[in-house]
C-alpha positions, 0 to 999 in steps of 0.5 A, spaced: 583 462 070 590 460 069 594 456 075 601 454 077 602 447 081 607 448 086 610 442 090 613 443 096 620 440 100 615 435 103 612 433 096 605 437 097 602 439 091 598 446 091 594 449 085 595 456 086 591 461 082 596 465 077 595 473 076 598 476 070 604 481 071 605 478 078 611 474 080 611 467 081 614 468 088 609 473 090 603 468 087 607 462 092 607 467 098 600 469 097 598 462 097 600 461 104 606 457 102 611 459 107 617 454 105 619 460 100 623 465 104 624 470 099 627 475 104 629 480 099 622 481 097 623 480 090 629 484 088 633 479 085 638 480 091 638 473 096 636 467 092 632 465 097 626 464 092 630 458 089 625 454 085 626 448 080 622 449 073 619 443 070 623 442 064 616 442 060 616 449 061 623 452 060 621 454 053 615 458 056 618 462 061 623 468 059 631 466 059 635 467 066 638 473 066 646 474 068 644 477 075 639 471 077 644 466 074 650 470 078 646 469 085 644 462 083 651 460 083 652 460 090 646 456 091 648 449 094 642 445 090 643 449 083 641 445 077 639 446 070 632 448 071 634 452 077 630 459 077 629 465 082 621 465 083 621 473 083 624 473 076 619 469 073 613 474 072 606 470 070 603 470 064 597 467 061 601 463 057 604 460 063 598 456 065 599 450 068 607 451 070 609 446 075 615 448 080 618 445 086 621 449 091 628 447 092 632 445 098 634 450 103 642 451 103 
């Protein structure tokens, strides 16, 4: 089974099972990691599932959409590795994906 590695804001690491066709946001929430708010439920309308994708995986995930980029413009802690977890749909080729939950605000 493929997995993702999630680092929380307090630097705790969790290995989360990956399921093909499920968003990274849903995988994180289903694993019981509550730091990821995901207030809109995954509809790309709130940016509360802001994560940082490990640079080694940027070529494995789909490119950022203009809607996602627009939402992240308002994020206080945006970096070049910022993404919305709801917009990354897990595929087996993403096994080992490493993400960090971005600071609130």
